[in-house]
Each structure stands twice: as C-alpha cells, then as structure tokens.
ROFI-226711 format. One record per residue (C-alpha): residue in three letters; x, y, z negated. Coordinates in pm, 1 decimal, m for minus. Example, Ala and Ser with C-alpha at 12.3 -4.5 7.8 and 13.67 -1.06 7.14 Angstrom:
! ROFI-226711
residu	X	Y	Z
ALA	1230.0	m450.0	m780.0;
SER	1367.0	m106.0	m714.0;
This chain:
! ROFI-226711
residu	X	Y	Z
MET	2249.7	m2156.5	2771.4;
SER	2389.3	m1868.3	2952.9;
ASP	2674.6	m1656.1	2778.9;
ALA	2570.3	m1613.9	2404.9;
SER	2627.8	m1265.9	2356.9;
GLN	2377.8	m1020.6	2531.1;
HIS	2696.9	m765.4	2546.9;
SER	2912.9	m712.2	2864.7;
ALA	3235.0	m927.4	2918.6;
GLN	3420.9	m612.3	2878.8;
THR	3288.4	m533.4	2547.6;
GLN	3388.4	m896.8	2457.0;
ALA	3720.1	m842.9	2582.2;
GLU	3740.4	m523.7	2369.5;
LEU	3660.2	m721.7	2058.8;
LEU	3894.6	m981.8	2105.6;
ALA	4164.5	m728.2	2195.2;
GLN	4085.5	m552.4	1868.2;
VAL	4069.9	m887.6	1680.7;
CYS	4439.4	m947.6	1797.1;
GLU	4596.4	m596.4	1690.0;
ARG	4424.0	m620.0	1371.0;
GLN	4564.0	m995.1	1313.0;
ILE	4230.8	m1161.1	1221.5;
ARG	4274.9	m1494.5	1097.2;
PHE	3916.2	m1598.4	1031.6;
VAL	3546.8	m1476.1	1177.0;
ASP	3243.5	m1514.5	946.6;
LEU	2930.1	m1586.4	1124.6;
GLN	2618.4	m1492.3	942.5;
PHE	2236.6	m1504.2	951.5;
THR	1984.8	m1516.5	697.1;
ASP	1736.3	m1759.5	617.0;
VAL	1355.5	m1662.4	564.3;
ALA	1419.3	m1563.2	198.4;
GLY	1688.5	m1315.8	324.4;
SER	1977.4	m1509.6	176.9;
VAL	2308.5	m1494.8	387.4;
LYS	2416.7	m1797.7	535.9;
ASN	2758.8	m1828.4	691.6;
VAL	2989.4	m2026.7	925.5;
THR	3330.7	m1957.5	933.3;
ILE	3564.9	m2013.2	1220.4;
PRO	3927.7	m1953.3	1291.3;
VAL	3996.1	m1692.5	1528.5;
GLN	4117.4	m1920.7	1799.7;
GLU	3780.5	m2022.6	1852.6;
LEU	3628.8	m1688.0	1871.1;
ALA	3645.9	m1647.7	2249.0;
ALA	3447.0	m1960.0	2316.9;
THR	3197.7	m1872.2	2065.2;
LEU	3157.2	m1546.2	2203.3;
HIS	3102.1	m1694.4	2549.1;
HIS	2886.2	m2036.7	2452.8;
GLY	2817.1	m1967.8	2097.6;
ILE	2816.9	m2226.3	1856.8;
TRP	2593.2	m2508.5	1704.9;
PHE	2483.0	m2571.1	1337.6;
ASP	2234.1	m2788.3	1166.1;
GLY	1925.6	m2574.1	1090.3;
SER	1744.8	m2870.8	887.6;
SER	1878.1	m2751.0	555.0;
ILE	1832.2	m2381.6	571.3;
GLU	1503.4	m2224.2	398.2;
GLY	1199.7	m2222.3	627.6;
PHE	1429.1	m2299.8	947.8;
ALA	1350.7	m2657.3	1102.6;
ARG	1241.8	m3009.3	1050.2;
ILE	1546.0	m3270.3	1072.4;
ALA	1377.0	m3365.1	1384.4;
GLU	1437.5	m3004.6	1538.8;
SER	1761.9	m2937.9	1374.9;
ASP	1985.5	m2832.6	1622.1;
MET	2038.0	m2453.0	1627.5;
HIS	2285.3	m2212.5	1835.7;
LEU	2439.0	m1923.8	1661.1;
VAL	2467.4	m1610.0	1923.0;
PRO	2712.9	m1356.9	1775.0;
ASP	2592.8	m986.6	1827.4;
VAL	2928.3	m825.9	1919.1;
SER	2796.6	m465.4	1785.9;
THR	2778.2	m581.9	1436.0;
PHE	3162.7	m662.8	1416.5;
ALA	3342.2	m566.6	1102.9;
VAL	3654.2	m660.8	940.1;
LEU	3592.8	m731.4	568.6;
PRO	3776.8	m504.2	337.9;
TRP	3836.0	m730.0	50.9;
LEU	4031.7	m1009.9	253.8;
SER	4379.7	m929.8	429.3;
GLY	4725.5	m1095.0	541.0;
ASN	4653.6	m1466.6	593.9;
GLU	4302.7	m1435.0	468.4;
ALA	4201.6	m1126.1	704.5;
THR	3847.7	m1191.6	818.5;
ALA	3589.7	m1035.5	1036.9;
ARG	3204.6	m1053.3	1020.2;
LEU	2971.5	m1103.6	1302.0;
ILE	2593.3	m1115.6	1256.3;
CYS	2419.5	m1368.5	1478.4;
ASN	2085.6	m1414.0	1621.9;
VAL	1973.5	m1791.7	1620.2;
TYR	1844.4	m1988.0	1942.3;
THR	1698.7	m2314.9	2029.8;
PRO	1861.5	m2600.2	2222.6;
ASP	1672.6	m2462.9	2533.5;
GLY	1821.5	m2104.5	2518.5;
GLN	1500.8	m1984.9	2347.7;
PRO	1489.8	m1702.4	2069.4;
PHE	1420.5	m1948.3	1758.2;
LEU	1079.3	m1829.3	1571.8;
GLY	1198.8	m1894.4	1254.2;
ASP	1492.3	m1630.8	1260.3;
PRO	1437.8	m1303.9	1056.0;
ARG	1637.3	m1109.0	1285.4;
ALA	1420.0	m1204.9	1585.6;
VAL	1116.2	m1127.4	1429.2;
LEU	1211.7	m777.8	1368.6;
GLY	1351.4	m752.1	1718.2;
ASN	999.7	m842.8	1850.8;
MET	821.3	m578.8	1674.6;
VAL	1123.8	m311.7	1782.8;
LYS	1023.3	m409.0	2148.2;
ARG	639.4	m379.8	2059.8;
ALA	723.5	m40.7	1938.1;
GLU	947.5	37.7	2265.6;
GLN	684.8	m76.6	2466.4;
MET	418.9	190.5	2311.7;
GLY	696.1	447.7	2354.3;
PHE	843.0	453.3	2011.4;
THR	1178.4	410.4	1840.0;
TYR	1153.8	300.4	1488.8;
ASN	1409.1	441.5	1201.3;
ALA	1441.7	377.4	843.7;
GLY	1676.1	455.2	578.7;
PRO	1657.5	260.0	234.4;
GLU	1690.2	373.5	m129.0;
LEU	1868.0	47.3	m270.0;
GLU	1844.4	38.1	m675.5;
PHE	2060.8	m225.2	m848.7;
PHE	2171.4	m308.7	m1188.2;
LEU	2530.8	m371.4	m1295.4;
LEU	2563.2	m644.8	m1587.6;
ARG	2891.6	m740.3	m1794.5;
PRO	2889.7	m1109.7	m1832.5;
ASP	2936.5	m1268.7	m2192.0;
ALA	3253.9	m1416.0	m2272.8;
GLN	3139.5	m1750.4	m2115.4;
ASN	3069.5	m1554.8	m1803.0;
GLY	2706.5	m1611.8	m1881.9;
LEU	2438.5	m1335.0	m1795.5;
ILE	2149.9	m1455.1	m2010.4;
PRO	2052.3	m1214.2	m2183.5;
PRO	2130.3	m943.3	m1940.9;
ARG	2391.7	m689.0	m2071.5;
PRO	2386.1	m359.9	m1863.7;
LEU	2723.4	m212.5	m1797.4;
ASP	2622.3	133.4	m1945.7;
ARG	2412.9	314.0	m2163.5;
ALA	2364.8	600.2	m1903.7;
SER	2045.6	747.7	m1730.6;
TYR	1912.4	915.3	m1453.2;
PHE	2151.3	1127.3	m1291.3;
ASP	2413.8	1082.8	m1532.9;
GLN	2786.1	1121.5	m1475.5;
PRO	2904.7	762.1	m1544.4;
THR	3168.0	737.7	m1842.5;
ASP	3235.7	375.6	m1782.8;
MET	3542.1	393.4	m1542.4;
VAL	3486.1	64.2	m1406.2;
ALA	3108.9	191.4	m1272.3;
THR	3302.4	504.7	m1105.3;
SER	3583.4	293.4	m967.5;
LEU	3300.5	82.2	m816.1;
TRP	3093.5	352.8	m683.6;
ARG	3410.7	474.7	m488.3;
GLN	3552.1	109.2	m374.6;
MET	3167.3	73.3	m233.5;
THR	3160.5	373.3	m20.7;
GLU	3508.2	284.4	115.4;
ALA	3373.2	m62.7	193.2;
LEU	3045.7	51.8	361.2;
GLY	3280.2	289.1	581.9;
SER	3431.0	m2.4	699.7;
PHE	3114.0	m178.9	803.9;
GLY	3008.0	188.6	987.0;
ILE	2757.4	241.8	707.9;
GLU	2717.9	594.6	606.3;
ALA	2617.8	637.2	263.8;
GLU	2442.9	954.9	184.4;
ALA	2453.6	958.8	m192.8;
MET	2491.0	749.6	m536.7;
HIS	2369.0	800.8	m858.1;
HIS	2300.3	644.4	m1183.0;
GLU	1918.0	562.2	m1255.2;
ILE	1693.8	564.9	m1509.3;
ALA	1742.7	261.2	m1689.0;
PRO	2099.4	161.6	m1858.3;
GLY	2315.5	m0.3	m1601.0;
GLN	2116.6	48.6	m1317.6;
HIS	2221.1	265.9	m1002.7;
GLU	2126.8	355.9	m667.0;
MET	2293.1	411.4	m302.4;
ASP	2110.7	572.2	m52.7;
PHE	2193.8	527.5	335.1;
ARG	2168.3	759.7	623.7;
PHE	1846.2	669.7	828.9;
ALA	1933.7	424.3	1140.9;
HIS	1741.4	216.1	1415.1;
ALA	1569.3	m54.7	1207.5;
MET	1753.2	m339.4	1327.5;
LYS	2091.9	m148.6	1191.4;
THR	1932.9	m78.9	868.2;
ALA	1842.5	m444.9	826.1;
ASP	2196.4	m527.4	887.6;
ASN	2312.6	m267.6	662.3;
ILE	2089.5	m375.9	364.9;
VAL	2209.3	m747.3	394.2;
THR	2574.4	m639.8	430.3;
PHE	2549.4	m415.6	134.7;
ARG	2388.2	m681.5	m66.2;
VAL	2710.1	m916.0	17.5;
ALA	2939.0	m634.6	m45.7;
LEU	2834.4	m510.1	m374.5;
LYS	2809.0	m858.4	m555.9;
ILE	3180.0	m953.5	m408.8;
LEU	3355.0	m607.0	m530.7;
ALA	3154.9	m584.8	m859.0;
GLN	3278.9	m971.7	m919.4;
GLN	3602.9	m825.2	m859.0;
GLN	3583.0	m586.4	m1115.6;
GLY	3457.2	m889.1	m1388.7;
LEU	3111.5	m760.9	m1320.8;
TYR	2769.2	m898.2	m1178.8;
ALA	2561.7	m696.6	m950.0;
THR	2175.6	m783.0	m948.6;
PHE	1912.5	m686.2	m680.6;
MET	1655.2	m896.6	m904.2;
PRO	1363.3	m612.2	m925.3;
LYS	1297.5	m642.5	m1301.5;
PRO	1571.2	m819.8	m1490.9;
ILE	1530.0	m674.5	m1844.0;
ARG	1178.1	m579.7	m2000.6;
GLY	1094.3	m234.8	m2126.5;
ILE	1319.8	m29.3	m1901.9;
ALA	1259.3	84.3	m1548.0;
GLY	1308.9	m194.1	m1238.5;
SER	1465.3	m177.2	m942.9;
GLY	1293.8	m63.8	m605.4;
MET	1388.3	m8.5	m250.7;
HIS	1208.9	258.6	m149.4;
VAL	1207.8	279.8	257.2;
HIS	1224.8	614.0	441.9;
GLN	1059.6	590.3	790.1;
SER	997.1	769.7	1108.1;
LEU	904.5	708.8	1467.1;
CYS	1092.8	912.8	1751.0;
TYR	985.6	901.8	2090.5;
ALA	1184.0	694.6	2305.1;
ALA	1183.8	918.5	2602.9;
ASN	1328.2	1235.3	2445.4;
GLY	1449.6	1154.2	2126.4;
SER	1208.7	1390.3	1924.1;
ASN	1053.4	1309.6	1569.9;
ALA	670.2	1173.8	1668.5;
PHE	598.7	1230.9	1301.9;
SER	637.1	1617.2	1297.2;
ASP	385.5	1869.9	1308.3;
PRO	521.0	2209.1	1156.0;
GLY	143.1	2316.8	1162.9;
ASP	m5.2	2068.6	963.2;
GLY	m20.0	2095.5	583.6;
HIS	186.1	1840.9	504.4;
GLY	417.4	1864.8	829.0;
LEU	260.6	1562.3	978.9;
SER	158.4	1489.2	1326.0;
THR	m148.7	1273.9	1383.3;
ILE	78.7	973.2	1493.9;
ALA	223.1	1010.9	1157.8;
LYS	m95.9	988.1	998.9;
ARG	m218.5	691.6	1184.4;
PHE	86.7	497.5	1104.8;
MET	57.9	596.4	756.7;
ALA	m323.6	481.2	765.7;
GLY	m209.0	143.4	894.4;
GLN	38.7	61.3	623.8;
LEU	m227.2	184.7	373.7;
LEU	m478.6	m61.7	548.1;
HIS	m249.0	m346.1	517.8;
ALA	m57.8	m239.7	204.9;
ARG	m232.6	m554.2	15.2;
GLY	m139.6	m795.3	310.0;
MET	220.6	m703.6	371.7;
CYS	322.2	m677.1	m30.6;
ALA	430.6	m1041.8	m39.9;
VAL	684.3	m976.2	198.0;
LEU	798.2	m658.9	54.3;
ALA	809.3	m770.2	m305.5;
PRO	872.8	m1144.2	m260.4;
LEU	921.9	m1270.4	m620.8;
VAL	735.7	m1379.3	m912.8;
ASN	944.8	m1099.2	m1085.5;
SER	851.9	m855.8	m827.0;
TYR	526.8	m799.0	m1005.9;
LYS	647.3	m709.9	m1321.9;
ARG	811.2	m396.6	m1181.6;
LEU	498.9	m278.0	m972.9;
GLY	295.2	m69.2	m1176.6;
GLY	549.4	106.0	m1432.9;
TYR	815.0	349.4	m1464.1;
GLU	664.1	515.7	m1117.8;
ALA	676.3	214.0	m954.0;
PRO	355.8	234.4	m731.0;
VAL	30.2	30.6	m770.1;
PHE	m222.6	259.9	m634.7;
VAL	m252.6	244.6	m237.5;
SER	m255.9	591.8	m199.0;
TRP	m10.1	897.6	m52.5;
GLY	53.7	1237.1	m134.4;
ARG	351.1	1486.2	m111.7;
ILE	452.5	1535.3	m487.4;
ASN	283.0	1243.1	m633.4;
ARG	513.6	985.6	m737.5;
SER	259.4	714.9	m865.2;
ALA	122.4	701.4	m478.5;
LEU	217.8	418.1	m246.7;
ILE	352.8	654.3	19.9;
ARG	527.5	970.5	m59.9;
ILE	606.2	1263.5	182.3;
PRO	919.2	1409.5	118.3;
ARG	980.9	1753.4	205.2;
SER	1185.5	1821.1	495.4;
HIS	1407.8	2102.6	591.8;
ALA	1339.1	2051.3	975.4;
ALA	1129.2	1877.5	1199.4;
ALA	1369.4	1603.6	1295.0;
SER	1380.4	1475.7	912.7;
THR	1023.0	1445.7	907.7;
ARG	945.3	1119.0	728.4;
ILE	749.7	906.3	520.4;
GLU	842.5	701.6	219.6;
LEU	719.1	373.7	134.3;
ARG	762.6	307.3	m234.0;
CYS	658.3	m48.4	m304.1;
PRO	940.8	m275.1	m151.2;
ASP	1210.6	m409.7	m372.3;
PRO	1592.7	m499.5	m281.2;
SER	1521.5	m864.5	m331.9;
CYS	1289.7	m867.1	3.6;
ASN	1422.2	m1034.7	327.0;
PRO	1493.5	m667.4	524.4;
TYR	1414.5	m814.4	866.6;
LEU	1077.0	m936.1	771.4;
ALA	995.3	m611.1	554.8;
LEU	1086.7	m383.9	805.3;
ALA	893.9	m598.3	1051.8;
VAL	544.2	m633.3	888.4;
MET	608.9	m231.3	788.2;
LEU	605.0	m157.5	1149.2;
ALA	347.5	m387.7	1233.4;
ALA	116.5	m207.1	1003.0;
GLY	202.2	140.9	1136.3;
LEU	177.3	37.9	1488.3;
ASP	m184.0	m100.5	1431.1;
GLY	m280.3	218.0	1271.6;
ILE	m174.7	408.8	1551.8;
ARG	m316.8	159.0	1806.4;
ARG	m653.4	163.5	1657.4;
GLU	m650.4	522.8	1572.1;
LEU	m698.9	481.3	1206.9;
PRO	m805.5	792.2	1000.7;
VAL	m570.6	864.0	712.5;
PRO	m758.5	898.3	352.1;
GLU	m744.3	1204.0	139.8;
SER	m391.7	1264.3	m17.8;
SER	m383.3	1216.8	m388.1;
GLU	m148.0	1468.3	m539.4;
GLU	m226.2	1403.8	m923.4;
ASN	m47.5	1122.6	m1128.1;
LEU	m284.0	837.2	m1096.9;
TYR	m162.4	686.1	m1393.2;
LEU	m242.4	958.2	m1608.2;
MET	m600.5	967.8	m1467.7;
GLY	m916.5	763.8	m1552.4;
GLU	m1120.5	585.7	m1296.6;
ALA	m1379.8	845.7	m1309.1;
GLN	m1144.3	1125.0	m1231.7;
ARG	m987.3	946.1	m963.9;
GLY	m1316.9	954.8	m785.4;
ALA	m1403.2	635.6	m563.3;
PRO	m1236.8	301.2	m668.3;
MET	m901.7	326.0	m552.2;
ASN	m750.0	9.4	m413.1;
VAL	m452.6	m144.4	m604.1;
LEU	m152.1	m346.4	m520.9;
PRO	m168.3	m722.6	m590.3;
GLY	m95.3	m811.4	m937.5;
SER	73.9	m1143.9	m895.9;
LEU	277.3	m1328.4	m634.8;
LEU	m13.7	m1578.0	m614.9;
GLU	m254.0	m1270.2	m505.7;
ALA	m32.0	m1119.5	m296.4;
VAL	31.8	m1475.2	m71.7;
ALA	m359.5	m1493.4	m63.2;
GLU	m376.2	m1137.2	77.9;
LEU	m113.7	m1215.8	302.0;
GLU	m306.1	m1495.3	431.4;
ALA	m619.0	m1281.7	476.7;
ASP	m431.9	m999.9	736.2;
PRO	m404.0	m1144.5	1056.6;
VAL	m175.9	m819.9	1173.0;
ILE	69.6	m913.5	909.8;
ARG	43.0	m1278.4	987.9;
GLU	85.1	m1239.4	1343.0;
ALA	377.4	m1018.7	1302.8;
LEU	582.0	m1277.9	1125.4;
GLY	463.1	m1533.1	1372.5;
ALA	320.0	m1885.9	1273.8;
HIS	630.6	m2043.3	1213.8;
ILE	780.7	m1799.9	929.9;
CYS	449.1	m1716.9	791.6;
ASP	360.1	m2085.2	740.4;
ARG	700.4	m2160.3	558.9;
PHE	742.7	m1813.6	380.7;
ILE	362.0	m1920.7	228.0;
ALA	470.6	m2289.6	133.7;
ALA	766.8	m2135.7	m40.4;
LYS	595.6	m1860.2	m225.7;
ARG	318.7	m2105.3	m332.5;
SER	588.4	m2339.0	m463.3;
GLU	775.7	m2090.9	m641.4;
TRP	445.6	m1971.9	m792.7;
GLU	382.2	m2305.3	m909.0;
ASP	718.1	m2371.4	m1062.6;
TYR	669.3	m2038.7	m1259.4;
ARG	319.8	m2153.7	m1371.7;
LEU	473.1	m2489.4	m1517.1;
GLU	741.3	m2290.4	m1701.7;
VAL	727.2	m2269.4	m2082.4;
THR	889.2	m1924.2	m2132.1;
PRO	1070.4	m1794.8	m2442.9;
TRP	768.5	m1540.9	m2485.2;
GLU	524.8	m1808.7	m2533.4;
LEU	747.1	m1987.8	m2769.0;
ASP	796.2	m1706.0	m2984.4;
LYS	409.5	m1606.2	m2955.7;
TYR	264.2	m1978.3	m3053.9;
LEU	504.7	m2214.6	m3162.9;
ALA	485.2	m2106.5	m3528.7;
SER	140.0	m1991.9	m3515.4;
PHE	m47.5	m2299.4	m3387.9;
C-alpha cells in the first residue's frame, strides 16, 4: 500500500510536531463497526510516524459485520484531519485521537467500513455538483445508578421538563464540561437544553459537511459517556429507556450546496415554503424511501417503541409547522440557512450509514425528478383517517417490518453495498429473534397469575 494517509507529508509533519509540543504519550486509532460501536487500537506515540506512513494491521474477524476469519486482515488508515487531544487524559496518560478508514490487504477501501459507505455517497453527490451538509439534534438521558451501580430500573437524574433550568448542579456542570470537551475536538455546540422527559437532555451541533458531522456524532457519544461516568452518572442514547415518557430522537437538519459556488441549493425565496425544486425533489426521494431506510435510521427493537408517540413521527409526510410530520421545514432567517429536518432517526444509529442512506434517497429524488406530495400542516395524530384524506403511508411498526422494507428497497440496499447490507440485515434479524423469544416482565405481570 502507498502512504496510509491521503494527506500531505507536510500535514503529517505538522501533526507530529504538535504531538511532540503537547507531550502526547499515546494515540487512539478509532473506527466503527456496522452497528456504529466505536472500536479502538491504542499505540504509543513512538509508533505514530510509522502508522501515518504505513497504517496499522488489525484482525477484523471479530468485529461486528466486518469479515470472515479467512479474510480477517485489515489495515487502519488514519485521517489526519480528525486529530484531537482527549481532554480527560493528561500527564503520563496524555492521549490523542485519530479516526481511521479501513482498507484491505491489497490497498482497497474495505466494503464493510461504514465511513467508506458515506464517503462513496458524498462522492456521488459531488459528481452531481452538490455538497451535502447536516446538523444533528442529539437527545439522551442522564441516569443515576443505584448503590450497586445498577441501571435497572432506570432512574432519571432530575425531574425537570422542556427547557427548564436544570436545578441539579451535576447536570449543569456536565453541560459545561461537555461544551468544553466538544470544543477541544473542533465541534461547535450551538445549543443545549433540557428535553420534555425527566432526565432527558438535548445538544445541537452547528451544521457541517456530512463526513465531519458523522465523526462529530460518534465523538459526542463517546465523550458524553466518559464525562458522565466521571460524575457518577450514566448517559444513554437508547431511544426509549422508560415507558410512558418521551423517547430520544436525533433529528437531522440537511441541505445541499452547489459545489461550484457554495450557495444553498435548497433555497428559493420566491417559493411559499422557501424551497427550491432541488429541495423538493430531494425531499420527495426521502419520503419515497422512508420505509426502506428506516431500519438504518432507527436500528433497534427499542426504536419502534419511540416512534409514534410524544411527537415522534410515524406519518410519511412533510410540513412547515407540523411536528407530527416526518420532514419539517424549519423557518430560516436567510437563504443560506434553508434546510429540511428529518425527524425519524434516533441516536442509536450508525451515523455514517444513516447519513449515507439519507443522501442516497434524496439524490434518487433529484435524479428521477420526483414530485413532492402536498404538505400536511395539521397535527396528523389528532386527525381521523377520513380527515387525512387519501390513505397515508406510515413508517414500519417494528424492526422486523423495517428490515423487510430495507430488503425491498434497491436504492437503499445499493447505497449500503452488498457486504454491509447483508450483514446488517442478518444482525437485525438475529436481534429480533432474540427479542421474540424473551419472556418479559410485562408478560409475567400480565399472565402469570391469571393463567
């Protein structure tokens, strides 16, 4: 293989100088498996120069969705642009982080690398003249473990609600720490606030190029868990950890810019919704493929206990003020901020795969010049079927149904690639089968004494 990094030797030299200046002792080389879990190889700093030049080998046979034992050798290729110093380690433990791409022994991008899947879709958008930007709103719960450090049943950190000022100083401190930590990774947090449920919080990021956004989501999930643990808390991105209260989503704001001049391809001030034809076709593609990409955007059995309640969308529709719609059009103060907000993803998803299928669906709408249906501005949950008019498409009601829709959607399957798609489907069917066979506390409470 040629030099492992795609960046210049000068960039590598600058990075090595920075590592020396900041007295870094170790470097974490990170990548994700198909499920989105972060994997890590730590090297002493003395090995960094060689790793930047040649990459580093690892065994991929035990990584979820990666490779069979017969084809297990994989090569990690650090992306120099992702260099950051971990703010929670210092002194003799001072550690930096590099996110990596994964290659096969013959120097080809590994088809099972989620980051490569997103990279391929980003290149496809560029070939069509577009740059894809995204900004997530990540919701999560802060839980207080019991005396034995157990998490079941979940105990929310606080009893606050939507936009309440946190009264728990631990949560307030964690917010501040998180903002500082994100800044050290080059992530710009736009806002943070308490969400509607007890113990539920949200942090919003400034929009960025899709690859950087996916990297930021992965980084945020790891950083928050570590910082929460240092406060004696547990942070979870599980979509619906507690029955009867709101679940956690990851609404994603999206836009396309023209690669030639950087202007927003979604903006048309003369349109009633401020949307260009490109935006409407992109939106039409996402609506058409909503059911097919749902398994990737909401990938857990538990995800479908969130969808359909507490403003979590289930109707495949769009509108400006309608928070029951799948796609919402936020009000923008200028043409540059025109965007669409997809509201079904949740924070358990693999962000590389999620953004890849969202982009694939939107580009399919542009390529085929799909017409967008009429907008729905009323709360669809409060309307009967007769009031909604024609039968309205809805998202899958379970992970099993979502996987079947994925299998039936060639555009989404092609975006993932056969390698990841086959392994993702197999993993999700296995997850569903395990869930199906479980005897739950609900069943025992409901039936044990009655039958």
